[in-house]
N, C-alpha and C positions, 0 to 999 in steps of 0.2 A: 643761302639759308632763308626760307621763308617766313621767320616768325615776325608776329607785329609787333610786340613791345620788345624790339630786341635789343635798343641801345641802352646804355647805362655810361656813368662818369666815373671815372679814375679819380678817387679821392686822395688816396696815399701809394705811394710806391717804397718797398722796403727790399733790403737785402740783409743777408746773415752770415758774413766773412767766415765766421767760426760757428760752428753748428753747437747751438746749446746756448751760446752768447746771445747778447742783446742785438736787436736789430739797429739798422741804420736807415733812416729815411733819405728818399732820393728826390731832387725835382723833377728828372726825367731819367730816362734810361734808355740805352740801345739793347734791342732784341734781335738776335742772332738765330738763324736757322740750327735749330737742334742744340742749342746751348740755354744755359741758365742766365739770369741777369750777371752782369760782371762780377765775379767774385763771391757769388753766392754758395754758401756752404763749401768755400774752398778750401777750408780747413777743419780739423776735427780733433778733440783730445782724447787721446786711448783711454779708456776705462778698464785697466789690466792688458795684457797682451792679447791682440787681436790677430795677428797673424797678416796685418794689411803690408804689403811690398809696392813701395811707391814705384820701383821698377815695372811692376807688372800689376796694376790697381786692378782691383775686383770689387763690386759694389758689395758692402757689408750692411747688415740691419743695425736699427740705431742702438741697441744695447752695448753694442761694442764700444760706443763713445758717451762721454760726458754728455746730457741731455736733461732738460727740463721736466720729461715725463717721468724719471724716478730724482733726479738732482735740482729739486726746487731751490736748494740754497745758492745756484748760480745765478739766479733772477736778479737780484740786487746788484751786481757786478754790471759796470758799463763799460763796453768795450767799444773801443772805435779804432779803424783799420783805416791806413791810409794806401790807396792803389800804386801811388807811383813810388813810396820809401817801402812798403809792404810791412811797415811797422804797426804792430798792435799795441794799444795801449790799453790798460785796464785799470778804472777808476772806481772807488766806492764811497760814497756819501762827499765826494767833490776830492778826496786824496786818491793821488795815482799810487797804485799798489805794484804795476810792474809794466815794462814796454821791452819790446823787441822786435827786429827784423825777422819775420817768420820765414824769410827765404835764406837763412843764414843758421847754420849750429848755434851759434853763441845766442843768438835771437832767441830761437826757439827755445833752448835751456833757460833764458830768462824768466821766461812765460811758464815753462815746467817747473822751475822753482818756485815760483808763488804758490801753485798749488799744492805742490811737494810739502813745503813747508805750512800753508795754512790750511789744507785741507787733507791731511794724510789718511785720515779714519775714514774719509770717504769715496777713496779711490782704490780700486782692487788691485793696484799695482802701481810702479812709478810711471805718473801721466807723462804722457809723451804727445807733443805736437805733431799731426799728421799732414802730409800733402803731398801730391804729385800732380805737374802740368797736366791740367785740362781735366783733371777729376774733379766730381761733385760729391762731396758726402750727404747726399738728398736723402730723404727717407723712402725713395722710390727709384728703382735702377735706372729710369732713361731720366734724362736732362729735360725738366720742364720749368711751367711758371705757375706761381700757385695762387688761386684767386677766390677771393671772401665777399660775398654779397652782404653789405651791412644790414638790409632788410631781414637777411636771414637770422642774423645776430640780434636783432630786434625780437624776432620771433623766439628764439632762445630766451633771452631778459623775460619774456613774458611766461616761461614754462618754469625757470628757474628763480622766478621775483626777485631778482638782482639785477646789479648793472655788470654788464659783461663786456671788459675791457677788450676790443678788436684785436691788441696785439697778442692776446693769449692765443690766437690763432696763427700767429707767425708766418703771414701770407706774404707775398711779393705784391700783391695789386689788391688793394680795397676799392669795390665799386658801390655805387648809389644809383638807384634807378630803376633797377628790377625790381619784381614783385619777390616776396619772400619764395626760396627755394626754386626759383625760375632757372638759377643754373644747373640744378640737377637735370633739366630737360635737355641741356645741351650737349650731353654726351655725343662723341662721334661727330658732331657738327665744327665748319671752320667759322670762325669768329675775327674780324678786325679788332687788333689792339692797337689805338693809334696809328701808325703807318705801316702796322706789320702784319700777318696773319698768322693764325694759330689753330692747330686741330685740339679741341677738348678731348683727351684720352682717358680721363679716369676721375670719379668722384672722389673726395678725401675721406678716408675713415679718421675719426677723432680719437686721438689716444688720453690719457689723463694729463698729458703737458697744458692743455687747455683749463684744466681744473686750478691750475697756479696762478696768482695774481703777478702779472709781468714785473710791477714795481716793490711789492714787497717780499716775493718770494712765498708768501702764504698760501697754502692748498686749501682755498675757501669755497670750493664750487664742484658739482656732481654733473658736469655738463652731457659726456658720453652716454651714463647712464641714463639721464633723464631724457636723452634723444631716443635711447632703445625704448624705453617704456613709452614715450609719447609718439613716436613715429615708426616705430620698429625697426629702426636702423640707427647708427650711430657716423652719420655722414653729414659734412658742412663743408662747402666748398668744391673746387674743381681743379684738376692739374690742366693745364693747355701744353703742347708743344710746339714751339715756333716754327712754322713752314716756310715764312717769306720774311727775311730783314726787313727791319723799320725800326722807328723808334717810338716810345709812348712818353707824354709827361703828365704830370697831375691838372686834371682837367679835361685831359683827351677824353674820346669815348671809345668804348667798347660796343661792336656792333655785330 
């Protein structure tokens, strides 16, 4: 890669164990060839019957699941997932709402019960926690790591004349040091992420999820439409596919 201002610093690493629920910050992450971050989008909550078969998992588009693009009421829920016990805990305003081991039927039922009892009119059918070994409920069919350039977010703040919380963009890696929109020029290039190597495979098209405040769940901005009006596209961020195993930590370089 013969770019001059090629390096940026990782300022945050996040994963999203349950699609549509809150991110978890990580100090470091193992990056494995052809894989997402560990447990990223490992589970999803079905929004009405989707036809998903755990024995033969196929990629499905996000409207089949609960998601912030449509279900902004999810935002104030705080989710924590423990890798070793597979236990998901849901809190709101400091109070525990539900808890269950997502690898057991009883544990999934405990989480499903919370949504069925408290949000029945917001779900198209019985809520069901979906999982299949090795499957990721990502917005795109291939397993990728998403990267957001904080300078591009500052450019968006100037466009919408309001603060834009980075977590609206639900990325795995947030980076500082590239000029605004530099990431869009990296398509098809190989980059180093910490000690791993990755191929940039796609620019990220933004949906209405970024209009939702991640703390309050209020839909208070119009980001994709503003991007379309000002830039002629609604892209921000890139997807990269890991092609050489490695590790990345907050403070490491992407080059």
